[in-house]
C-alpha positions in Angstrom: 0.0 0.0 0.1 1.0 3.7 0.4 4.7 4.7 1.4 6.4 8.0 1.9 9.9 8.7 0.8 12.3 11.8 1.2 13.2 11.4 -2.6 12.2 9.5 -5.6 13.2 5.9 -5.5 15.0 4.6 -8.5 12.4 2.2 -9.5 9.9 5.0 -9.5 12.0 7.2 -11.7 11.6 4.6 -14.4 7.8 4.8 -13.8 7.6 8.5 -14.2 9.7 8.3 -17.4 7.2 6.0 -18.9 4.1 8.2 -18.2 2.4 9.9 -21.0 0.3 12.1 -18.7 0.7 13.7 -15.3 -1.3 16.2 -13.1 -0.1 19.4 -11.5 -1.8 21.0 -8.5 -1.3 24.5 -7.1 -3.2 27.2 -5.1 -2.4 30.1 -2.9 -3.9 30.5 0.5 -7.1 32.0 -0.9 -7.2 31.2 -4.5 -9.0 28.4 -6.3 -7.1 25.1 -6.4 -5.9 24.5 -9.9 -5.4 20.9 -11.3 -3.9 20.7 -14.8 -3.3 17.7 -16.9 0.2 17.7 -18.7 1.8 15.7 -21.3 3.9 16.1 -24.5 7.0 14.5 -23.2 7.4 17.7 -21.0 8.8 16.4 -17.7 12.4 15.6 -16.7 13.7 14.0 -13.6 16.9 15.9 -12.7 17.7 13.8 -9.5 15.7 12.2 -6.7 14.7 15.6 -5.3 14.3 17.5 -8.4 12.0 17.5 -11.5 11.6 20.3 -14.2 8.6 20.4 -16.7 8.2 22.6 -19.7 4.8 24.4 -19.9 3.4 25.4 -23.2 0.9 28.1 -24.0 -2.6 27.4 -22.9 -6.0 29.0 -22.2 -4.9 30.1 -18.8 -1.7 30.5 -16.8 -2.9 29.5 -13.2 0.0 27.6 -12.2 2.5 30.4 -12.9 0.4 32.9 -11.0 0.1 30.5 -8.0 3.6 29.4 -7.7 4.9 32.9 -7.7 2.7 33.8 -4.8 2.8 30.3 -3.0 5.5 27.9 -4.4 3.9 24.7 -3.1 3.0 22.2 -5.9 2.1 18.7 -6.2 2.7 16.5 -9.3 0.6 13.4 -9.6 1.3 10.3 -11.8 -1.3 7.4 -12.2 -0.7 4.0 -13.7 -3.3 3.6 -16.4 -1.5 0.2 -17.6 0.5 -2.4 -15.8 0.6 -2.5 -12.0 -1.6 -0.1 -10.2 0.3 3.0 -8.6 -0.4 6.6 -7.9 2.8 8.7 -7.1 2.8 12.2 -5.8 5.6 14.6 -5.7 5.3 17.5 -3.2 7.6 20.5 -2.9 8.4 23.9 -3.7 8.4 25.1 -7.1 9.8 28.3 -9.0 8.8 29.5 -12.5 11.7 29.9 -15.0 10.8 32.5 -17.8 12.6 33.0 -21.1 14.5 35.9 -19.8 15.8 34.1 -16.7 19.4 32.9 -16.7 18.4 29.3 -16.1 16.1 29.3 -19.2 18.9 28.2 -21.7 20.2 25.4 -19.5 16.8 23.8 -18.6 15.1 24.2 -22.0 18.1 22.4 -23.5 16.6 19.3 -21.8 13.6 19.3 -24.0 13.0 19.1 -27.6 12.2 22.6 -29.2 8.4 22.9 -28.6 6.4 25.5 -30.2 4.5 27.6 -27.6 6.9 26.9 -24.8 6.4 29.7 -22.3 7.7 28.6 -18.8 9.7 25.8 -17.1 8.8 24.9 -13.6 11.5 23.6 -11.4 10.2 21.5 -8.4 12.4 21.0 -5.4 10.8 17.8 -3.9 10.6 17.4 -0.2 8.1 14.4 0.0 7.2 11.6 -2.3 4.2 9.5 -1.6 3.0 6.3 -3.3 -0.4 4.8 -3.0 -2.3 1.7 -4.4 -4.1 3.1 -7.3 -6.2 0.0 -7.5 -9.4 1.9 -8.5 -7.7 3.7 -11.4 -9.0 2.1 -14.6 -6.9 1.0 -17.4 -6.5 3.1 -20.5 -4.7 2.5 -23.7 -2.2 5.4 -24.9 -2.7 6.0 -28.7 -0.6 8.9 -29.4 0.0 12.5 -28.4 -2.4 15.1 -29.7 -0.9 17.6 -32.2 -3.5 20.3 -32.1 -1.6 22.5 -29.5 1.7 22.3 -31.4 0.0 23.1 -34.6 -1.8 26.0 -33.1 1.3 27.4 -31.7 3.1 27.1 -35.1 0.3 28.8 -36.8 0.4 31.7 -34.2 4.1 32.2 -34.7 6.3 34.0 -32.1 4.4 37.3 -32.3 1.1 35.8 -32.3 1.9 33.8 -29.1 3.2 37.0 -27.4 0.0 38.8 -28.2 -2.0 35.8 -26.9 0.0 35.9 -23.7 -0.7 39.5 -23.4 -4.5 39.0 -24.0 -5.1 35.7 -22.2 -2.2 34.7 -19.9 -1.4 37.6 -17.7 -4.0 36.9 -14.9 -5.3 34.0 -13.0 -8.9 33.4 -12.6 -8.6 35.1 -9.2 -6.7 38.1 -10.6 -3.2 37.1 -9.6 -0.4 38.2 -12.1 1.6 35.5 -14.0 4.3 38.0 -15.2 4.3 36.2 -18.6 4.7 39.3 -20.5 7.4 41.3 -18.6 9.5 37.9 -18.1 9.2 36.5 -21.5 9.1 39.4 -24.0 
């Protein structure tokens, strides 16, 4: 059943690297809780206490707004094939923008991705596994191409305009700093 660890056990690193989908949870003390599904080969395990994930342009920017106010983050993985397992990574995150010194080093860990807007760097202080026996089986077919194609069609200037119009504030009016830190 469930176990807790101070870092990601090696056998669970392999599990993480096989996942096509993960979920990110963030909130400030008085904001809405945001849970976002992520995919697109966008997560890298740096070591047992650190993961980074590349965030692409979307309809909102809740995670960035939350993390800059309250850096706590939870990333959850669920086994949809094979043995049942739910794995949660808890820690403190920071947002890396295009204009930050760390952007070049961390973005090099990923294939160039149209619409890339931020990288989240999670310093893990707790890892928890649980059974996942109630999670149904699902078959992975392929990644969706719509977001990538949309970003390509927008182009760099179109994405910056989109960030200006749609990604500056969270649902609760918290700033994401997307414009001043990326343009």
